[in-house]
C-alpha positions in Angstrom: -67.4 40.1 -7.4 -69.5 39.0 -10.4 -70.6 35.5 -11.1 -71.7 34.6 -14.6 -73.6 31.4 -14.1 -72.9 29.2 -17.2 -75.7 26.8 -16.1 -78.2 29.3 -18.0 -79.4 28.9 -21.2 -79.2 32.5 -21.4 -75.4 32.0 -22.1 -76.3 30.2 -25.5 -78.4 33.0 -26.6 -75.4 35.4 -25.5 -73.0 33.4 -27.4 -75.0 33.1 -30.5 -75.6 29.1 -30.2 -78.6 27.9 -31.5 -79.3 25.1 -29.3 -79.4 24.5 -25.3 -76.3 24.3 -23.9 -77.2 23.4 -20.2 -78.4 20.0 -19.8 -78.0 16.2 -20.2 -78.9 13.3 -18.1 -78.4 9.6 -18.4 -82.1 8.5 -18.2 -82.5 4.9 -16.7 -85.4 4.0 -18.7 -83.8 5.5 -21.9 -86.7 8.1 -22.2 -89.0 10.4 -20.3 -92.8 9.7 -19.8 -94.9 13.0 -19.7 -96.0 12.0 -16.1 -94.8 12.1 -12.6 -91.4 10.0 -12.7 -91.6 7.4 -10.0 -88.6 5.7 -8.3 -86.5 4.2 -10.9 -84.3 0.9 -10.2 -81.6 0.3 -12.8 -78.9 -2.4 -12.9 -75.4 -0.8 -13.0 -72.5 -2.4 -15.0 -70.9 -3.7 -11.8 -74.1 -5.5 -10.9 -75.5 -3.1 -8.2 -78.8 -1.5 -8.4 -79.1 2.4 -7.8 -82.6 3.8 -7.0 -83.5 7.4 -8.5 -85.5 9.0 -5.9 -87.4 12.3 -6.6 -87.7 14.7 -3.7 -90.2 17.5 -4.0 -90.7 21.2 -3.1 -93.7 23.5 -4.3 -93.1 25.6 -7.6 -94.7 27.6 -9.8 -94.8 27.3 -13.5 -92.9 29.6 -15.2 -94.4 31.6 -18.4 -92.3 31.8 -21.3 -92.4 34.4 -24.7 -90.7 34.0 -28.0 -90.3 37.7 -28.0 -86.8 38.6 -29.0 -86.9 40.8 -25.9 -86.6 37.8 -23.9 -84.0 38.6 -20.8 -80.9 36.6 -20.4 -81.0 35.3 -16.8 -77.7 34.5 -15.5 -78.7 33.5 -11.9 -77.0 30.2 -10.3 -80.4 29.1 -9.7 -83.4 28.8 -10.6 -81.4 28.9 -14.2 -83.1 29.8 -17.3 -84.9 26.7 -19.2 -84.5 26.5 -23.2 -87.2 28.6 -24.6 -88.7 25.7 -26.8 -89.0 23.8 -23.5 -90.8 26.7 -21.8 -92.9 27.2 -25.2 -94.0 23.5 -25.2 -94.7 23.7 -21.3 -96.9 26.9 -22.1 -98.9 25.0 -24.7 -99.9 22.0 -22.4 -100.2 24.2 -19.1 -103.9 23.1 -18.1 -103.0 19.5 -18.4 -100.9 19.5 -15.3 -101.1 20.6 -11.8 -99.6 19.8 -8.5 -97.7 20.5 -5.1 -95.7 18.9 -2.6 -93.2 19.5 0.3 -89.6 19.0 0.8 -86.3 21.0 1.5 -84.6 20.9 -2.0 -80.9 19.7 -2.1 -79.9 21.5 1.1 -82.1 18.9 3.0 -80.0 16.2 1.6 -77.2 17.7 3.8 -79.2 15.8 6.8 -80.8 13.2 4.9 -77.4 11.7 3.9 -75.9 11.2 7.4 -79.3 10.3 8.5 -79.7 7.4 6.1 -76.3 6.2 6.1 -74.8 6.6 9.5 -75.1 6.0 13.1 -74.4 8.9 15.7 -71.0 7.4 16.2 -69.8 7.0 12.7 -67.0 9.2 11.5 -67.4 10.7 8.0 -65.0 12.6 5.8 -65.7 15.9 4.3 -63.6 17.7 1.3 -64.9 21.4 1.7 -64.2 23.2 -1.3 -66.7 26.1 -1.0 -70.0 27.6 1.0 -72.1 24.4 0.1 -69.7 22.0 1.2 -69.2 23.9 4.3 -73.1 23.8 4.9 -73.3 20.0 4.5 -70.5 19.6 7.0 -71.9 21.8 9.8 -75.4 20.0 9.1 -74.1 16.3 9.3 -72.5 17.5 12.6 -75.9 17.3 14.2 -76.0 13.4 13.1 -72.6 12.0 13.1 -69.2 12.7 13.3 -68.2 14.6 10.5 -64.5 15.4 10.0 -63.0 18.1 7.5 -60.0 16.4 5.9 -59.3 19.4 3.5 -60.4 22.8 3.4 -59.8 25.6 1.0 -61.3 28.5 3.1 -57.9 29.9 3.6 -57.2 30.4 0.0 -60.7 31.7 -0.4 -61.9 28.5 -1.9 -60.1 29.0 -5.4 -58.5 25.5 -5.4 -59.4 21.7 -5.1 -56.9 19.5 -3.6 -55.0 16.9 -5.4 -56.4 13.4 -4.2 -53.0 12.1 -2.8 -53.1 15.4 -0.5 -56.4 14.2 1.1 -55.8 12.0 4.4 -58.8 10.1 4.6 -59.9 8.8 8.1 -59.6 4.9 8.5 -63.1 3.6 8.4 -64.7 6.4 7.5 -68.4 5.6 6.5 -68.2 8.0 3.8 -66.3 10.8 1.7 -68.5 13.9 0.7 -67.7 16.3 -2.0 -69.4 19.2 -3.6 -68.9 18.4 -7.2 -69.2 22.1 -8.4 -69.3 24.9 -6.0 -71.5 27.7 -7.7 -70.6 30.7 -5.5 -66.6 30.3 -5.8 -66.6 28.9 -9.3 -64.6 25.5 -8.5 -65.3 22.4 -10.2 -63.9 18.7 -9.6 -62.9 17.5 -12.9 -62.2 13.9 -11.8 -63.6 12.5 -8.4 -61.6 11.0 -5.5 -61.4 7.4 -4.7 -62.4 6.5 -1.0 -59.3 5.0 0.7 -61.4 2.4 2.7 -63.1 -0.5 1.0 -66.4 0.1 2.4 -66.1 3.9 2.3 -68.8 5.4 0.1 -68.5 8.7 -2.4 -71.1 10.9 -1.6 -71.6 13.7 -3.9 -73.5 17.1 -4.3 -74.1 17.5 -7.9 -76.6 20.1 -7.9 -74.9 23.0 -10.1 -73.4 20.5 -12.7 -75.9 17.6 -12.7 -76.5 16.7 -16.6 -73.7 18.8 -17.5 -71.2 15.7 -18.5 -70.9 12.1 -18.5 -70.8 10.6 -14.8 -70.3 7.2 -13.8 -72.8 6.5 -11.3 -71.4 3.1 -10.1 -68.4 5.3 -8.3 -70.7 6.7 -5.9 -73.3 5.6 -3.0 -75.2 8.5 -3.4 -75.5 11.4 -5.7 -78.1 14.3 -5.0 -79.0 17.3 -7.1 -81.4 20.1 -7.0 -83.3 20.4 -10.2 -83.1 24.0 -10.5 -79.5 24.4 -11.8 -79.6 22.3 -15.1 -82.8 20.1 -14.8 -85.7 22.1 -14.4 -87.8 24.7 -12.2 -87.0 24.8 -8.4 -89.0 22.3 -6.5 -87.5 18.7 -7.5 -84.6 17.2 -5.9 -83.1 14.0 -7.3 -81.3 11.5 -5.4 -79.7 8.6 -6.9 -78.9 6.2 -4.2 -77.3 2.7 -4.4 -80.1 0.1 -3.4 -78.2 -1.9 -0.7 -77.9 1.6 1.3 -81.6 2.0 1.5 -83.1 1.0 4.7 -80.7 1.8 7.5 -82.0 5.2 8.4 -81.5 6.2 12.4 -84.4 5.9 14.4 -84.7 9.8 14.5 -85.2 10.3 10.9 -88.2 12.2 9.7 -90.3 10.3 7.4 -89.8 12.6 4.5 -86.0 12.2 4.6 -86.1 8.4 5.0 -84.8 7.1 1.6 -86.8 3.6 1.9 -90.0 5.5 2.3 -89.6 7.0 -1.2 -88.1 3.9 -2.8 -91.2 1.9 -1.5 -93.7 4.4 -2.3 -92.1 5.2 -5.9 -91.4 8.9 -4.7 -95.2 9.0 -4.1 -95.4 9.1 -0.4 -96.7 12.6 -0.6 -98.2 14.7 -3.3 -95.4 15.5 -5.9 -95.0 18.9 -7.6 -96.3 17.3 -10.9 -95.8 19.9 -13.1 -92.1 20.6 -11.9 -91.5 16.7 -12.6 -93.1 17.1 -15.9 -91.0 20.2 -16.7 -87.9 18.0 -16.0 -89.3 15.3 -18.3 -89.5 18.0 -21.1 -85.7 18.9 -20.4 -84.5 15.6 -20.3 -86.2 15.2 -23.7 -84.4 18.0 -25.1 -81.2 16.9 -24.0 -81.4 13.7 -25.8 -82.6 15.6 -28.8 -79.1 17.5 -28.3 -77.3 14.2 -28.9 -76.7 13.2 -25.4 -74.3 14.0 -22.3 -71.2 13.9 -24.3 -72.5 16.8 -26.8 -73.5 19.0 -23.9 -70.3 18.5 -22.2 -68.7 19.8 -25.7 -70.7 22.8 -25.7 -70.1 23.7 -22.2 -66.3 23.3 -22.6 -66.9 25.9 -25.7 -68.9 28.3 -23.6 -66.5 28.3 -20.8 -63.5 28.8 -23.1 -65.2 31.9 -24.6 -65.6 33.3 -21.4 -62.3 32.5 -19.6 -60.3 33.4 -23.0 -62.0 36.8 -22.7 -60.9 37.0 -18.9 -57.5 35.9 -19.4 -57.1 38.3 -22.4 -58.2 41.2 -20.9 -55.0 42.3 -19.4 -56.2 42.4 -15.9 -59.3 44.6 -16.7 -61.4 41.3 -15.6 -59.9 38.7 -13.2 -60.8 35.1 -12.2 -59.4 34.4 -8.9 -59.8 30.4 -9.5 -57.1 28.1 -10.2 -57.3 27.3 -14.0 -56.9 23.4 -13.6 -60.3 23.4 -11.3 -62.3 26.5 -13.0 -65.9 25.6 -13.1 -67.8 25.1 -16.5 -71.1 26.1 -14.8 -70.3 29.3 -12.8 -67.5 31.8 -13.8 -66.4 34.2 -11.0 -64.6 37.6 -12.1 -64.0 40.8 -10.6 -63.1 44.0 -12.6 -60.0 46.0 -12.1 -61.7 48.7 -10.0 -64.4 47.9 -7.8 -66.3 51.0 -8.7 -66.3 49.6 -12.1 -68.7 46.5 -11.1 -71.6 48.6 -10.4 -71.1 50.2 -13.8 -70.6 46.7 -15.3 -74.1 45.5 -13.9 -75.8 48.5 -14.9 -74.6 48.4 -18.7 -75.1 44.5 -18.7 -79.1 45.1 -17.5 -79.3 47.5 -20.6 -78.6 44.6 -22.8 -81.1 42.3 -21.1 -78.5 40.3 -19.1 -79.6 40.0 -15.4 -78.3 38.4 -12.1 -74.8 39.0 -12.9 -74.1 40.3 -9.6 -72.2 37.8 -7.2 -72.5 37.1 -3.7 -71.0 38.8 -0.7 -70.1 35.4 0.4 -67.1 35.1 -2.0 -65.3 37.4 0.2 -65.2 35.1 3.0 
C-alpha cells in the first residue's frame, strides 16, 4: 500500500501552493522566542491551567537548499519543513547547538499512565490503528487498560460513533490517537468521557497544529514534533496543571511531569536547536494567518488527492471510510499490486520520495 503523508511540505509544492501547508499552533505566549522554550503555564477559558512541557531527544540540524531540484519528501515523519524555515535556520546555524535525551511521543505511552494512574486504576482505550494499539499495550504495564473499541477486525478503516463506545464507569481516562499515520483515519471531533472525573487523553503527534483544537477538553495532549512542528527530537506535552504531581513511585525521573514542570522543561540539557527550529515553524504558521487558515489549506489539499483517487474509476483505491479520512496521511493502493512498484519508481523520477506505505497496513 502506498501512503501519501499530507503532513509534508512537499505536498504544497506538488500541488503548486506557494505557502506552507502543514502547521499551526496556539502559542500560549502569543509569540515565539528564539531560545529554548520553557514550560508555559496558561489559564484556559474554563479557569483551569495547562502546562506546556517540552520533552527532548537528540536531533541533527537539517540542511536546506533553494535549488529547484529539491526532493519532495512524503515521509510520515520526520516530515518536510517549509523551505523558508530551513533557509533561515541555515543562515543562523552557528548561533545554536545542544542535545538532550527522551523517547519521543512513544515514551508518553508509559508516561501518561505513570503520571495519572495507580496500578489498580482502570483506563479506557479506543484503538483505531497501530499507534493506539501500542499505547494500550504499554499502559498494561502500569495500570489496567481496557480496549472499549478496536478497528482491527476491519483493518483500521473506521472510527466508531461515540454512542457506540461502552465506556467503563469510573475509568481514570479515555485515550485516543487523534490521527493514525499508518492507516489514515482521523477523528473529526472528539468523544466526551462518560464519567465526570474521567479525563480525555489524546496522542496528536500527526495532526498537532493542523487545525484548531480546544485544549480545555483534554487532560493531556502529547505530540512528537517531527510530524508537523519541527525536526525529530522534541515532544510536546500539554497537561492540566492539577494533574501534575501524582506520579507512581516507580516513575523514572525523566517521565515525571512534575520534574519537567518544576524545572521549566530544563531538568536535563534540552535539544536547543530542535526547539529553536520549532520556534521558526511557529512563527511561520502565525505568518500564514493562524490555525484556521492552515486547516483550510489542508482541506483543499486533501480534497485534491481524494478526488483524484475516487475519480480514477478504481485505478487508485483508498480503503478508509470517507467520513474519517485523514487530512494528514492518505493511504491508497493501485488496481494491480505489481503497479505499485512502478508507481514508486516513476514518482522517484519526479523527486517524490517516501511514498511507499508500511507492511503494517496489512495487519
